[in-house]
N, C-alpha and C positions, 0 to 999 in steps of 0.2 A: 504494500500500500504506500502511496506517496505521502510524504510529510512536507508541508509548504511553510516557508517563512515569508511574511509580508512586511516590507519596509517602505518608508517614504524615501524617495530618491532626491528630494530637494530640502527645503527648510521646514518640512511638516505641512499640515493643512492641504495635502494633495488629494483628499477625498478617499482616504483609506477606509472610512466607515462603510461606505456603499460596497466597495469591493470585498472587504472582509465579511460583510453580511452575506453576500452572494456565495462566497467560498464556505462560510460556516454552515450553510445549509447542506453542503456536501460532506463536511467534516464530522467526526465523532467527538473530537476534543479541541477546544480553542484555548490557547495559553497566552497570557500577557507575560513578557519576559524582561521588561525594563521600564523605567519612568515611574510616574506617580499620577496623581489626579490633576497634574498640569496639562495633560493631553486629553483632548475630547474627540469622541467619535459620535456623529449624529446618524441615527438609523431611522428610516421611515418604513414601517411594515404594516400593511393593511390599513394605511391611513393614520397610524399611530406613530408619533415621533418619540424616539428615545435618545436622550443625550447622556452617553456613557463617559465616565472619566477614569475610573479604576476597573470596573467590571469588564471582562472580556466580552466581545460582541456576540459570542455564542449564547450568552445568558438569556437573551430574549427568545430563543428558539427551544422548542420542546425536545427532549431526549438528547440533549447535548451536554457534555461535561465542560465546565469552565474552570480554568485554573489561573491563579495569580502566583507567579513564580518567585523564587528567591531574589531575582534581580530587580524586583519592583520595590519601591518604598511606599509604605501604606500608612495613610492617615486613617486611624481606626474609626474616628467619628465621621469623617467624610465618607468612608466605606459604608458604615451603617446607615447614614442618610441616603446614600445612593441605592442601597438595597431596599430601604423603605419606599423611596420614590418609585422604583420600578414595580415593586409589589402592588402599589396603589394603581398601577396601570394593568394589573392582571397577570404579571409575570411571577412564576413560582421560583423562589430562591431557597435552597435547602442544602445541607451537607451532601446530598446525593448528586447535586448538579453544580456545586461550587466548592472549590478547594483553594486554600491559601497555604503557601509554603510556610512551614514552621520556622524557616530561616529568614523569612522576609523581615526587613528592617522597618521600624515604625517612625512616622513623622509625628512629632509631639509639638505642643503649643509654643515652646521656646524656639523650635526650628522656624516656625512661621514668623515669629517676632524677629529673629535674627536676620531672616531674609529681608524683611521690611526695613530694619535698622540699616543694613548695609546698602540697600538700594537708595534709601533716602540720603544717606551720607555720601554716596558716590558722585552725586551731581551729574556732570556731563559724562563721567566715566561709567555710568550705570550699564548693567548688562541687559536689562529689560526682562527680568525674570517675571514669573507669574505670581510671585510673593506667596507661594504656598508651602515654603519650607523644604522644597525638593533638594536644593544644593546643600544646605546645612545638614540634612539627614544623611545624604551620601558621604559628606565629610566625616560624620561620626562613624559611619560604617567602615570607611577606610582607616579611620583612627582607632578602630577596635574598642569603641566605647558606646556603641549603639544599643538601643533596646530592640530586641527581636520578638516576634510573635511568641516564640517558645518561652520567653522570660515572663509572660503573663501567668504562667502556671503556678508560680511560687511567689508568695508575698515576700519572703525573706530575700530571695534572689532578686526580685524586682526592686526592693529597697536598696540593695547593694549596687545594682546596675544604675539606678537613678543617682545615687551618691557620686558614682564615677563620672557620669556624663554631665551632671550639674556642676561638679568641681571645675570642669573645663569651661562650660558656658558662662557660669557666674563670674569667673575671672575676666572673661572678655566683656561681659556686661558692665562690670565695675569699671573697667578701663575706658568704656565708652560713656560712663556717667549714667548708666541705666540701672533700674532697680533689680536686685538679684531675684532669681526665680525660686519660689518656695517649693520644696519637694512634697510635703505631706498631702496637700490638696490634690496634686497631680497623681500621686499614688492612689488615693481614694478614687479619683475619677477613672483611672485605668482599671483598678480592680472591679469597679462597678460594671464596666463593659467587657471585661475579660471573658466571661462565659459565652457571650455572643460572638466574639472573635474566635475563641479557641474551638468552638464546635465545628468550624470550617478548616481547622489546622490539620495538615497532613505532611508526611515526608514526600514531597512532590516528586523528587528524583526517582523514588521507588515506584510511585504510581505511574510515572511515564514509562518506566521499564515494563511494567505490567501491560500498559496500553500497547506498547510496541509488540509484545509477545501475542497480544490478542488481535494484532494486525488492524488496529484502529487508525483511522485517518486523523492526523494531528495537524492543526493549523496554529503556527506560532505568530502572534500578533505584536508587531512593534509599535512604539509611540514616537512622536516627533518625526524628524527626518535625518538622513545621514549627514547632512551639512550642519547638524546640531550635535553630532557625535563629539564627545569630550576629547578624543584623540584625532579625529579626522575632519572635524568641522571647522568653522571660522572662529577658532579660539582667540580670545576668551569669550566671545559672544556665542556660547554653546550651552547645551544642557549639561547635567552632571553625570550622565551615564553613557555607555556605548550603545548607539542606536543601529549599528551595522548588523547584518544578518547573523554573523558568527556569535553575536551576543545571545542569540536564542539558545545556544548550547550552555553557556555559562550561567545564564539567567534562569535556567530551569533545572539543570543537573542532568543533561544528557550529552552524549558525544556528538561531534560535528557530523558523524556518519548518519545521524538521525535526520539530517536535512537533505531532501531530495531535489527541491526546486526553490529558488528565491525569486519572488515577484516584487518588482519595484513599482510603486505607485507614483505616477508622474503627471503633473498638471501640464496642460497644453501651453501654458505660459508660466510665469514664476511669481511666487508670493513669499513674503517674509513678515513675521510678527516680531516686534521688538527692535532692539538696536543691532548694529553690526553691519559689515560690508554687504553690498547688494549691487554687483556690477551692472546689471541690466535694468535697474529700477527706473520707472517712468514717473516723473513728478509733473505730468502734463495732463491734457484732456484724455489721452489714450489710457493712461494709468487710472484715471478716474472712471473711465468707461469699463475697464476690466474689473475694477473693484465693485462697481454698481451692478453690472450684469452677473458677475460671479458671486455676489453677496458675500464679499470677503470681510467677514467679521469672525473673530475667534469663537469656537464653541464654548470654551471654558471661561474666557475673560471678556468676550465681546469686543476686544480691541480691534481696531481697523487694521487690516493687513496692507502692507506695502505691495505694490504690483509692478511687474515689468515683463519684458519680452522673455521668451523661452531661452534659457542659457544652456546650449548644447554642450559647451565645454564642461560645465559643472556636472551635468547629468552623466556625461560620458565618464567623468572621473569617479562619480559615486558608483556607477555600474562596475567599474574595475575594483574599487575598494571593497564593495560588499558582495561581489560574485553574483550579480543579478543575472538571471537567466531570461527573464521576460519582463516587459513593461506593460502596465495597465495605464493607458493614456486617458486622463480625465478632463472634463470641462471643455471639450472641443467646441461645444455650441456657444461658449462665451465669446469666441472670436468671430461669430457670424457677421457682425456689422462692420468689420474693419475693411478699409480699402486695400491696405497692405499689411503684411505680417512679417516680423523679423525673427531670425534665429541667430544667437551669438555663436560664432564659429571659431573665434580667436580673441586674444586679449592684446592690448598694447600696454606695455609697462616701460615707461620712460623711453619711448621710441623703439623698443624692442618687442617683436611679436613672440608671444608664448602661447602654448596650447594646453595649459593647466592652471589651476588656481594656486598661486604661491602660498606657502605656509605662514609667512609673516603678515600680521594684520595691517601693518603700515603699507605693505605692497598691495594687499587686497583692497585697501581703500584708494590706492592710486590707479589701479588698472582701469583701462577704458575698453569697452566691448567693441569688437569688430563684427559687423552684422552681414548676413546674407538676407536679401529681401525677397519676399514671395507675394504674389498678388492674392488679395483676399477673395472670398467666394460670394460675399454679399447676398447670401440666401440662407434660410434656416436649415440647420442640421438637427434641430431639437427632435429627439425621439426616434431618430433613424436607427435601425437595428441590423442593417445589411451594408457592408462596406461598399458594395456596388452602387448603392443608392446615394452615396455621398457626392457632393459636387466635385468636379474634376480638380479644382484648385485645392480643395480640402484634402483629397487623396494625395496630391503632389506634396503638400505640406507634411502630411503624416509619413509618407515614404522618405522624404528628405530627413526628417527627424530620425527615423529608423536607421537609415544609411549612415548618418553622422555619428550617432551614439553607439552603434555597433551592437545593438541588442534587438531582439524581435519584439514588436508590439503585439502583445497577446490579446488585448482587448481595448476598445475605445468607448468612452462614456459620452453620451450625447444629451444627457439631462440628469438632474439629481435623482430621478426615479431609478430603482434598481434594475427594472426590466429594460430600460432604455440603454442597452449596452450592445455593442458589436463584438461578438466573440470570435476571435481568430483561432485561439487554442485554449483549452481548459488545462490549467496547471496540474490538476489532479489526474489528468489522463495522458499527459505527455510521456 
């Protein structure tokens, strides 16, 4: 049976929710392997809209097992709120269809506060985080002082772990002139919700091994996009985890040989939320048109997304970095009204042409895009389900992208509706 990893090939917000929902219908198990509740997926099923942040997309479908892996950082209160929210929409959530890795690290209130304190103090140097405590929680994980799901089982152990992590955080808070964080109330609050969290707790690595032996189809669901990867993205304007496909193995506890196909979700243009380099950004009426037609506002934060032309250099780079086998091209219909459309095929850095994104942020901010221009099609592609029915200029644009990035386009999305998709190949059946 095929196991598939879905990743965003740009800066996130590529429309992963729709594609993951379509794939989850065919999968037996859907697993989140990194990130936190800073990443949102919007699903529309039978006219009902679900806005998921931590829960895997498979949770809204019957007879699917959803898993939150050890690579995810979990705000336990946000998770319980999300479970309550979708239960109110008629979705069943129980230990039979939801599992949380006992090794997953928790996001606590002082993480959120630290996120806000740093962003507010950074001024022009701010990263543009979602202020949900994701970065500080990952820092504690790497610093070996984090609270994990399993720590909620023992009051004595929890007390000791809180002592350790607050010793670190309160030293920083004092240095910044902030009030120290009291342990006792937090411990009470955690112990109060512990039973609700622990009933979902499992040794996820062991469960995945069982799923593989049972030949279940596994869908690994990533958050954000590869250009926000802490190692391979536009550092320091990145998230705090590895968003590349190989992170599916470490973020769940299975070997890389468990991955059979990597699907990269790619928008037909480019968007970015928050701060940081964006070579093809359009701060003109075209950029505004893309944002308006594409409804470019964040699922989690409602922040307006920056918009620009398709950056072929960047997508080609993320394909190589993440081992992407096929591309799901989304939001083609957003381009329908444009007279001409551009693809970035090269950069100019201080008068020198380069064909990759340099690692240094100062160079990333200096580079100028070199474009290839294509005629627009000036007719609606909305809802088209067969590639032969697309306008000729739309097909030329798609084939030009495919040829330049060096990966097969496996599907093309022509509206937000799940059924409005041109399927070239099914990743589960390749």
